[in-house]
TORVEX-888682 format. One record per residue (C-alpha): residue number from 1; residue in three letters; x, y, z. Coordinates in steps of 0.05 Angstrom, whole numbers, plus 32768, in hexadecimal, padded with zeros to 4 digits. Example, Ala and Ser with C-alpha at 12.3 -4.5 7.8 and 13.67 -1.06 7.14 Angstrom:
ATOM    k    r    c1    c2    c3
ATOM    1  ALA  80F6  7FA6  809C
ATOM    2  SER  8111  7FEB  808F
***
This chain:
ATOM    k    r    c1    c2    c3
ATOM    1  MET  8001  8003  7FFC
ATOM    2  LEU  801A  8045  7FEC
ATOM    3  LYS  802A  8079  8020
ATOM    4  PRO  7FE8  80AF  802C
ATOM    5  PRO  800E  80E7  8008
ATOM    6  PHE  8006  80C2  7FC2
ATOM    7  LYS  7FC3  80A4  7FC8
ATOM    8  ILE  7F88  80C7  7FB0
ATOM    9  PHE  7F5F  80E2  7FEF
ATOM   10  LEU  7F14  80F9  7FDE
ATOM   11  LEU  7EFB  8121  8013
ATOM   12  ILE  7EA4  8119  8014
ATOM   13  LEU  7E75  812D  8041
ATOM   14  LEU  7E45  80F2  805B
ATOM   15  LEU  7E01  80FB  8073
ATOM   16  VAL  7DF6  80C2  808F
ATOM   17  ASN  7DD1  80D9  80D9
ATOM   18  SER  7DE0  811B  80E1
ATOM   19  LEU  7DFD  8154  80BC
ATOM   20  ASN  7E39  8149  80E2
ATOM   21  ALA  7E54  8101  80CC
ATOM   22  TYR  7E8A  8113  809B
ATOM   23  SER  7EB3  80D7  8079
ATOM   24  LEU  7EFE  80CA  8058
ATOM   25  ILE  7EFF  80A1  8026
ATOM   26  GLU  7F3C  8081  8006
ATOM   27  LEU  7F4B  806F  7FC2
ATOM   28  ASP  7F89  8048  7FA7
ATOM   29  PRO  7F99  805B  7F62
ATOM   30  LEU  7FBC  8015  7F58
ATOM   31  LYS  7F74  7FF5  7F58
ATOM   32  PHE  7F62  8012  7F14
ATOM   33  GLU  7F6A  7FE4  7ED5
ATOM   34  HIS  7F70  7FF5  7E90
ATOM   35  LEU  7F59  7FCB  7E5D
ATOM   36  THR  7F64  7FE4  7E12
ATOM   37  THR  7F7F  7FCB  7DCD
ATOM   38  GLN  7FBE  7FC6  7DE9
ATOM   39  GLN  7FA7  7F8F  7E1E
ATOM   40  GLY  7F89  7F6A  7DDC
ATOM   41  LEU  7F45  7F90  7DD4
ATOM   42  SER  7F2A  7F89  7D90
ATOM   43  HIS  7F1B  7FD5  7D96
ATOM   44  ASN  7F1C  8008  7DD0
ATOM   45  ARG  7ECF  802B  7DBB
ATOM   46  ILE  7EA4  7FF9  7DE9
ATOM   47  ASN  7E5D  7FF3  7DDF
ATOM   48  HIS  7E46  7FBD  7E0E
ATOM   49  LEU  7E61  7F93  7E4F
ATOM   50  SER  7E3D  7F56  7E71
ATOM   51  GLN  7E56  7F1C  7E9A
ATOM   52  ASP  7E3C  7ED1  7E91
ATOM   53  LYS  7E34  7EA4  7ED0
ATOM   54  PHE  7E7A  7E8F  7EC6
ATOM   55  GLY  7E9E  7ED3  7ED1
ATOM   56  TYR  7EB6  7EE1  7E8E
ATOM   57  VAL  7EAB  7F22  7E82
ATOM   58  TRP  7E91  7F27  7E34
ATOM   59  ILE  7EA4  7F73  7E11
ATOM   60  ALA  7E82  7F84  7DD3
ATOM   61  THR  7EB1  7FB9  7DB2
ATOM   62  ASP  7EA7  7FDC  7D72
ATOM   63  ALA  7ED5  7FA1  7D4D
ATOM   64  GLY  7EB7  7F68  7D6F
ATOM   65  ILE  7EB1  7F40  7DA9
ATOM   66  ASN  7EE4  7F33  7DDF
ATOM   67  ARG  7EDC  7F0A  7E1A
ATOM   68  TYR  7F05  7F17  7E58
ATOM   69  ASP  7F18  7EE6  7E92
ATOM   70  GLY  7F40  7F16  7EC0
ATOM   71  GLN  7F83  7F06  7E9E
ATOM   72  ASN  7F78  7EFF  7E53
ATOM   73  ILE  7F4D  7F1A  7E1D
ATOM   74  THR  7F30  7EED  7DEA
ATOM   75  LYS  7F23  7EFE  7DA7
ATOM   76  ILE  7EDD  7EE5  7D89
ATOM   77  ASN  7EDF  7EDA  7D46
ATOM   78  LEU  7E9B  7EFC  7D2A
ATOM   79  ILE  7EAF  7F01  7CD7
ATOM   80  SER  7E7F  7EC9  7CC4
ATOM   81  THR  7E40  7EE0  7CE7
ATOM   82  ASN  7E3F  7F25  7CC4
ATOM   83  LEU  7E43  7F44  7D0A
ATOM   84  GLN  7E94  7F59  7D04
ATOM   85  GLN  7E96  7FA5  7D01
ATOM   86  GLN  7E4D  7FAA  7D16
ATOM   87  ASN  7E32  7FCC  7D51
ATOM   88  ILE  7E26  7F9C  7D85
ATOM   89  TYR  7DF2  7FAA  7DC1
ATOM   90  ALA  7DEA  7F71  7DF0
ATOM   91  THR  7E09  7F28  7E00
ATOM   92  THR  7DE7  7EED  7E2D
ATOM   93  ARG  7DED  7EAC  7E36
ATOM   94  ASP  7DAD  7E74  7E34
ATOM   95  ARG  7DA5  7E36  7E5D
ATOM   96  GLN  7DD5  7E0E  7E2E
ATOM   97  ASN  7E0B  7E45  7E3C
ATOM   98  ASN  7E06  7E60  7DF4
ATOM   99  LEU  7E18  7EA6  7DEC
ATOM  100  TRP  7DE9  7ECF  7DC4
ATOM  101  ILE  7E03  7F16  7DAD
ATOM  102  ALA  7DD3  7F4F  7D95
ATOM  103  GLY  7DED  7F7A  7D5C
ATOM  104  ASP  7DCF  7FA3  7D26
ATOM  105  ASN  7DC0  7F62  7CF5
ATOM  106  GLY  7D9F  7F40  7D28
ATOM  107  LEU  7DAE  7F08  7D5C
ATOM  108  MET  7DF0  7EDD  7D54
ATOM  109  GLY  7DF5  7E9B  7D85
ATOM  110  ILE  7E38  7E72  7D8F
ATOM  111  ASN  7E3A  7E33  7DA0
ATOM  112  ALA  7E52  7E24  7DE7
ATOM  113  LEU  7E6F  7DE0  7DD2
ATOM  114  THR  7E83  7DDE  7D86
ATOM  115  GLY  7E91  7E33  7D88
ATOM  116  LYS  7E65  7E30  7D45
ATOM  117  THR  7E3D  7E73  7D31
ATOM  118  SER  7DFF  7E87  7D1E
ATOM  119  LEU  7DE0  7EBC  7D07
ATOM  120  ILE  7D91  7ECF  7D19
ATOM  121  GLN  7D69  7F00  7CEF
ATOM  122  PHE  7D2D  7F17  7D08
ATOM  123  PRO  7CF1  7F27  7CD8
ATOM  124  LYS  7CF4  7F58  7CAB
ATOM  125  GLU  7CBD  7F84  7CCB
ATOM  126  PHE  7CEE  7F7F  7D01
ATOM  127  ASN  7D2E  7F90  7CDA
ATOM  128  GLN  7D62  7F9A  7D0C
ATOM  129  SER  7D8C  7FC3  7CDD
ATOM  130  HIS  7D59  7FFF  7CEA
ATOM  131  SER  7D74  8028  7D33
ATOM  132  SER  7D2B  8032  7D42
ATOM  133  SER  7D1D  7FDE  7D49
ATOM  134  ARG  7D64  7FC7  7D5E
ATOM  135  ILE  7D6A  7F9B  7D9A
ATOM  136  ILE  7D83  7FBB  7DD6
ATOM  137  GLY  7D88  7F7F  7E05
ATOM  138  VAL  7D80  7F30  7E0D
ATOM  139  GLU  7D63  7F0C  7E48
ATOM  140  SER  7D6A  7EBF  7E51
ATOM  141  ILE  7D29  7EA0  7E6F
ATOM  142  LYS  7D24  7E5A  7E6F
ATOM  143  GLU  7D2B  7E38  7E2D
ATOM  144  GLN  7D1D  7E73  7E0E
ATOM  145  LEU  7D3E  7EBB  7E06
ATOM  146  LEU  7D22  7F06  7E09
ATOM  147  VAL  7D33  7F30  7DD5
ATOM  148  ILE  7D23  7F79  7DE4
ATOM  149  SER  7D1F  7FA7  7DAD
ATOM  150  GLN  7D0D  7FEF  7DA6
ATOM  151  LYS  7CCA  7FD9  7D86
ATOM  152  GLY  7CB6  7F9D  7DC1
ATOM  153  VAL  7CCE  7F61  7DE2
ATOM  154  PHE  7CDC  7F21  7DB5
ATOM  155  TYR  7CDF  7EDA  7DD1
ATOM  156  PHE  7D07  7EAF  7DA9
ATOM  157  ASN  7D18  7E6B  7DA5
ATOM  158  PRO  7D57  7E57  7D9E
ATOM  159  LYS  7D47  7E10  7D86
ATOM  160  SER  7D0E  7E1B  7D5A
ATOM  161  ARG  7D24  7E5B  7D4B
ATOM  162  ASP  7CE1  7E73  7D53
ATOM  163  ILE  7CD4  7EBB  7D61
ATOM  164  GLN  7C9C  7EDD  7D83
ATOM  165  LEU  7C7F  7F27  7D8F
ATOM  166  PRO  7C47  7F35  7DBD
ATOM  167  ILE  7C0C  7F51  7DA0
ATOM  168  GLU  7C05  7F7F  7DDE
ATOM  169  GLN  7C4A  7FA3  7DD2
ATOM  170  GLU  7C2A  7FC4  7D92
ATOM  171  VAL  7C32  8002  7DC0
ATOM  172  PHE  7C7E  8002  7DB7
ATOM  173  PHE  7C6E  800D  7D67
ATOM  174  GLU  7C42  804E  7D70
ATOM  175  SER  7C7E  806B  7D9C
ATOM  176  ASP  7CCC  807D  7D99
ATOM  177  GLY  7CD2  8033  7DAF
ATOM  178  ILE  7CF6  8015  7DE6
ATOM  179  ILE  7D3A  8035  7DF9
ATOM  180  ALA  7D4A  8013  7E41
ATOM  181  TYR  7D38  7FE1  7E6E
ATOM  182  ALA  7D42  7FB7  7EAC
ATOM  183  ARG  7D32  7F70  7EC6
ATOM  184  ASN  7D16  7F64  7F0D
ATOM  185  LYS  7D09  7F14  7F0A
ATOM  186  GLN  7CD0  7F0A  7EE0
ATOM  187  ILE  7CBC  7F55  7ED1
ATOM  188  LEU  7CDD  7F7D  7E9D
ATOM  189  TRP  7CDC  7FC7  7EA4
ATOM  190  LEU  7CDA  7FE7  7E60
ATOM  191  ALA  7CEC  8036  7E5A
ATOM  192  THR  7CD8  8064  7E20
ATOM  193  LYS  7CF2  80B0  7E20
ATOM  194  GLN  7CB5  80C0  7E4D
ATOM  195  LEU  7C99  8080  7E59
ATOM  196  ILE  7CA0  8046  7E85
ATOM  197  TYR  7C7A  7FF8  7E79
ATOM  198  GLN  7C75  7FB8  7EA6
ATOM  199  PHE  7C80  7F84  7E7C
ATOM  200  ASN  7C77  7F3B  7EA0
ATOM  201  ILE  7C98  7F0A  7E79
ATOM  202  GLN  7C69  7ECB  7E8B
ATOM  203  THR  7C28  7EEE  7E7B
ATOM  204  GLN  7C49  7F13  7E46
ATOM  205  SER  7C1F  7F58  7E58
ATOM  206  VAL  7C2F  7FA1  7E58
ATOM  207  LYS  7C16  7FD5  7E83
ATOM  208  ALA  7C30  801C  7E81
ATOM  209  VAL  7C47  802F  7EC6
ATOM  210  ALA  7C29  8071  7EE4
ATOM  211  LEU  7C64  80A7  7EF8
ATOM  212  GLU  7C5D  80EB  7F0B
ATOM  213  GLY  7C90  8118  7EEA
ATOM  214  LEU  7CA0  80EC  7EA9
ATOM  215  THR  7C8B  8126  7E78
ATOM  216  GLY  7C9F  8167  7E5C
ATOM  217  GLN  7CE7  816A  7E4F
ATOM  218  LEU  7CF5  8128  7E79
ATOM  219  LYS  7D0E  80F7  7E51
ATOM  220  ILE  7D25  80B4  7E6C
ATOM  221  LEU  7D72  809E  7E55
ATOM  222  GLN  7D7E  8058  7E7D
ATOM  223  LEU  7D59  8033  7EB1
ATOM  224  LYS  7D72  8003  7EEA
ATOM  225  VAL  7D45  7FE1  7F1B
ATOM  226  THR  7D4C  7FC5  7F66
ATOM  227  SER  7D3E  7F82  7F7D
ATOM  228  ASP  7D09  7FA6  7FA7
ATOM  229  SER  7CF2  7FBD  7F64
ATOM  230  ARG  7D02  8008  7F6F
ATOM  231  LEU  7D12  8031  7F2E
ATOM  232  ILE  7D51  8055  7F20
ATOM  233  ILE  7D44  8085  7EE3
ATOM  234  ALA  7D75  80A7  7EC4
ATOM  235  THR  7D5E  80E2  7E93
ATOM  236  ASN  7D78  8126  7E6D
ATOM  237  GLN  7D61  8148  7EB9
ATOM  238  GLY  7D80  8120  7EEB
ATOM  239  LEU  7D80  80DD  7F10
ATOM  240  TYR  7D40  80C9  7F28
ATOM  241  LEU  7D1F  8094  7F5E
ATOM  242  ALA  7CD7  806D  7F51
ATOM  243  GLU  7CB2  8044  7F7D
ATOM  244  PRO  7C79  8024  7F54
ATOM  245  LYS  7C68  7FFE  7F89
ATOM  246  LYS  7C5B  8034  7FBB
ATOM  247  ASN  7C49  8073  7F92
ATOM  248  SER  7C4E  8090  7F51
ATOM  249  SER  7C78  80C4  7F62
ATOM  250  LEU  7CC2  80D8  7F53
ATOM  251  THR  7CFF  80EC  7F7F
ATOM  252  LYS  7D38  810F  7F63
ATOM  253  LEU  7D7A  80ED  7F7A
ATOM  254  HIS  7DA9  8114  7F51
ATOM  255  ASP  7DA3  815D  7F23
ATOM  256  LYS  7DCD  813B  7EEF
ATOM  257  LEU  7DE6  8100  7ECE
ATOM  258  THR  7E15  80FA  7E99
ATOM  259  GLY  7DFE  80B5  7E78
ATOM  260  ALA  7E1E  807F  7E9B
ATOM  261  MET  7DF6  8055  7ED3
ATOM  262  SER  7E0B  8018  7EF7
ATOM  263  LEU  7DE4  7FF4  7F35
ATOM  264  ASN  7E01  7FC6  7F67
ATOM  265  ASP  7DC4  7FAD  7F8A
ATOM  266  ASN  7DE5  7F81  7FC0
ATOM  267  ASN  7E05  7FBF  7FE0
ATOM  268  ARG  7DC9  7FF0  7FC5
ATOM  269  LEU  7DF7  8022  7FA4
ATOM  270  ILE  7DF2  8048  7F63
ATOM  271  TYR  7E33  8057  7F39
ATOM  272  PHE  7E27  8094  7EFF
ATOM  273  THR  7E50  80C7  7EE1
ATOM  274  SER  7E35  810E  7EE3
ATOM  275  GLY  7E6A  8148  7ECB
ATOM  276  ASP  7EA6  812C  7EDE
ATOM  277  TRP  7EA0  8109  7F12
ATOM  278  LEU  7E88  80BE  7F1F
ATOM  279  LEU  7E5A  80BE  7F5F
ATOM  280  GLU  7E3E  8086  7F8E
ATOM  281  LEU  7DFB  808D  7FA3
ATOM  282  ASP  7DE2  8067  7FDF
ATOM  283  LEU  7D9A  8053  7FD4
ATOM  284  SER  7D8E  804C  8025
ATOM  285  SER  7DA0  808D  8028
ATOM  286  TYR  7D90  80B1  7FEB
ATOM  287  GLN  7DD9  80CE  7FF5
ATOM  288  SER  7E0A  80D8  7FC1
ATOM  289  ARG  7E5D  80E4  7FC1
ATOM  290  ARG  7E8C  80EE  7F8D
ATOM  291  LEU  7EBB  80BB  7F87
ATOM  292  ILE  7EF6  80D1  7F52
ATOM  293  SER  7F00  8108  7F1B
ATOM  294  ILE  7EFB  80E6  7ED7
ATOM  295  SER  7F28  8111  7EB8
ATOM  296  ASN  7F58  810E  7EEF
ATOM  297  ASN  7F5B  80D1  7EF1
ATOM  298  LEU  7F47  80AE  7EB7
ATOM  299  LEU  7F3C  80CF  7E7C
ATOM  300  LYS  7F6F  80F7  7E5F
ATOM  301  GLN  7F4F  8111  7E22
ATOM  302  ALA  7F16  8145  7E22
ATOM  303  SER  7EEF  8116  7DE5
ATOM  304  ASP  7EEC  80D5  7E12
ATOM  305  LYS  7EB4  80BE  7E44
ATOM  306  ILE  7E97  808E  7E5F
ATOM  307  LYS  7E6B  8070  7E3A
ATOM  308  SER  7E44  8040  7E73
ATOM  309  LEU  7E59  8016  7EB5
ATOM  310  PHE  7E55  7FCF  7EC1
ATOM  311  PHE  7E55  7FB0  7F05
ATOM  312  ASP  7E73  7F6D  7F0A
ATOM  313  GLN  7E74  7F2F  7F33
ATOM  314  GLN  7EAD  7F40  7F5D
ATOM  315  LYS  7E90  7F8A  7F6F
ATOM  316  ARG  7EC1  7FA8  7F38
ATOM  317  LEU  7EA3  7FE9  7F16
ATOM  318  TRP  7EB5  7FE5  7ECA
ATOM  319  MET  7EB4  8024  7EA5
ATOM  320  ALA  7EAE  8022  7E54
ATOM  321  THR  7EC5  8058  7E31
ATOM  322  GLU  7EBD  8082  7DF3
ATOM  323  SER  7F04  806B  7DDC
ATOM  324  ASN  7F38  8057  7E0B
ATOM  325  GLY  7F1C  8016  7E19
ATOM  326  ILE  7F00  7FFC  7E5D
ATOM  327  PHE  7F1A  8014  7EAB
ATOM  328  ILE  7F0B  7FE0  7ED9
ATOM  329  TRP  7F0A  7FF7  7F1D
ATOM  330  ASN  7F03  7FCA  7F67
ATOM  331  THR  7EDB  7FEE  7F90
ATOM  332  ARG  7EEE  7FBD  7FCA
ATOM  333  SER  7F28  7FEB  7FC5
ATOM  334  ILE  7F05  801A  7FEC
ATOM  335  GLN  7F09  802F  8039
ATOM  336  GLU  7EE2  8065  8064
ATOM  337  TYR  7EFD  8081  80A0
ATOM  338  PRO  7ECC  80A3  80C3
ATOM  339  LEU  7EE0  80F0  80D6
ATOM  340  ASN  7EC9  810B  811E
ATOM  341  LEU  7ED0  8153  810D
ATOM  342  PRO  7EB1  8191  813A
ATOM  343  SER  7E64  81A3  812B
ATOM  344  GLU  7E6C  81E8  813A
ATOM  345  VAL  7E9E  81F0  8106
ATOM  346  LEU  7E83  81BC  80CF
ATOM  347  ASN  7E31  81BD  80D7
ATOM  348  LYS  7E0A  81CC  8097
ATOM  349  GLN  7E43  81DD  8070
ATOM  350  SER  7E71  81BA  8041
ATOM  351  ILE  7EB8  81AA  8040
ATOM  352  ARG  7EDC  81CF  8009
ATOM  353  SER  7F22  81B1  7FFF
ATOM  354  PHE  7F5E  8187  8023
ATOM  355  SER  7FA0  817F  8017
ATOM  356  VAL  7FD0  8149  8033
ATOM  357  SER  8016  8161  8052
ATOM  358  SER  805B  813C  803E
ATOM  359  ASP  8050  8121  8089
ATOM  360  SER  8011  80FD  8080
ATOM  361  SER  7FE5  812E  80A1
ATOM  362  MET  7FA4  814E  8084
ATOM  363  TRP  7F95  819D  807A
ATOM  364  ILE  7F3F  819C  8076
ATOM  365  ALA  7F27  81E3  8063
ATOM  366  SER  7ED9  81E5  8071
ATOM  367  ASP  7EB0  822C  806B
ATOM  368  LYS  7EC3  823F  80B4
ATOM  369  ALA  7F06  8225  80C5
ATOM  370  LEU  7F4A  81FB  80B6
ATOM  371  LEU  7F51  81BA  80D9
ATOM  372  HIS  7F8E  8193  80DE
ATOM  373  LEU  7F8F  8148  80E2
ATOM  374  SER  7FBF  8119  80F3
ATOM  375  SER  7FD0  80DB  80C4
ATOM  376  ASP  7FA6  80AA  80F0
ATOM  377  LEU  7F6D  80E0  80DF
ATOM  378  LYS  7F6C  8104  8126
ATOM  379  LEU  7F5F  814F  8136
ATOM  380  LEU  7F9C  816E  8148
ATOM  381  ASN  7F8E  81B7  8132
ATOM  382  LEU  7F4E  81E6  8125
ATOM  383  ILE  7F59  8227  8111
ATOM  384  ASN  7F13  8253  8106
ATOM  385  PHE  7F17  8289  80D1
ATOM  386  LYS  7EEE  82B2  80FA
ATOM  387  ASP  7F25  82B8  812B
ATOM  388  LEU  7F54  82D0  80E7
ATOM  389  GLY  7F23  8304  80D4
ATOM  390  LEU  7F12  82D3  8096
ATOM  391  ASP  7ECE  82CB  8073
ATOM  392  LEU  7ED7  8293  8032
ATOM  393  ARG  7E87  827A  803D
ATOM  394  ASN  7E7B  82A0  7FF9
ATOM  395  ASP  7EC3  8287  7FDB
ATOM  396  GLN  7ED0  8259  7FA9
ATOM  397  PHE  7F07  8228  7FBD
ATOM  398  PHE  7F32  8218  7F7D
ATOM  399  SER  7F6B  81EE  7FA0
ATOM  400  MET  7F93  81E7  7FE4
ATOM  401  HIS  7FD9  81D9  7FF2
ATOM  402  SER  8004  81C4  8036
ATOM  403  ASP  804B  81C2  804E
ATOM  404  ASN  8070  81C0  808F
ATOM  405  GLU  8071  8206  8097
ATOM  406  SER  802B  8220  8075
ATOM  407  VAL  7FE0  8214  8057
ATOM  408  TRP  7FCF  8238  8012
ATOM  409  LEU  7F8C  8242  7FFF
ATOM  410  TYR  7F7F  8255  7FB8
ATOM  411  THR  7F37  8276  7FB9
ATOM  412  SER  7F0B  82A4  7F8D
ATOM  413  SER  7F1B  82E0  7FB7
ATOM  414  GLY  7F65  82CD  7FB1
ATOM  415  VAL  7FA0  82AD  7FD4
ATOM  416  LYS  7FA7  829F  801D
ATOM  417  ARG  7FE6  827C  803F
ATOM  418  TYR  7FD6  8267  8090
ATOM  419  ASN  801A  8267  80B1
ATOM  420  ILE  801D  8228  80DB
ATOM  421  GLU  8050  823C  8115
ATOM  422  GLU  8036  8287  8116
ATOM  423  LYS  7FF0  827E  8114
ATOM  424  SER  7FE7  82B2  80DC
ATOM  425  ILE  7FC3  82C1  809F
ATOM  426  ARG  7FDB  82E6  805E
ATOM  427  PHE  7FB1  82FA  8025
ATOM  428  PHE  7FD1  82FD  7FE8
ATOM  429  HIS  7F98  8321  7FB4
ATOM  430  PHE  7F83  831A  7F6E
ATOM  431  PRO  7F9B  8360  7F4E
ATOM  432  ASN  7F5E  8380  7F2A
***
């Protein structure tokens, strides 16, 4: 383990039981694994990620399917199936462990025993080459596959090759179609731009879910469902929670989401991106916290972005990018330390900045005070800004730096230098 000054420290405000509960989150940068074409991927643009019951992670790229076993990447040859160089949207395995891949031209099956491939093209009226009716997901049920397309849910029998589309789903032909879905046991939750439908897999019935607020400019982008049937809805105007079993209201969880979301249902956590940050939201307290800065720690090019997030069976978070392969983060590497900080200084206000000194101690700047913590996170000193004639409540903090002699605060009103030995502060104002 690296020494504290070289670790990535993120200081965050956690509203657990009161407004005075703070924690220090420690992330080890060595826990990030990066997969690109240099490690064997077919392409650095990632379209889809899934994991089978054997633990293999299947990676759909712009140049074909790859399989990752935790050490090696295996490329799957798709040339003979006409799926090579086509967009791939979903993968799944059936009861016989055959792999099924959904792409622009239909479904491709790979026999688990022989390795032979076959391409299943849907009827012309459901032609998958049209973006308005493409496949967005594949689920395995008993001896059949559920193929979720933008125009409805197909029942596909791999043995007989029969394809069935329930009549009740004609509603999707009259709308913009299904853009996202989530499964909870025998229920599929299907989302169009502004409506959510509940599809019963056994009865093949469809009914609209009444939710207040899914109107006007609000458009659904992604959909997740927890084991207790709570819906997590990502929209163009933020992240929302719905509980259809209880009521029809929407609860806003976060103001902004930039297109990537994953659910760790065992721990009731949501990971999502917002602006430059990867965040974690706790579904028990509905509080979110920033984990890492994406540009500072992962993506160096402004044109790149996180396309999707995937949480695997080993509690690793996979971050699929637009052009830089995959970043894998072991979330078990998080260590959380409670901070018992004075309530009279930190009540109802946020921590603005922090700095780790060469002796592994830490300086924290809040709205009202400067705090000095030892390497084992015990409070060494507390300096009230009020006693120094300083009011930073309306200041924007840019950064902070500490050494053995001074603590430097870089704010919108200028630079402040606190002399540790003299316990005095000096101002350096920006010229007009």
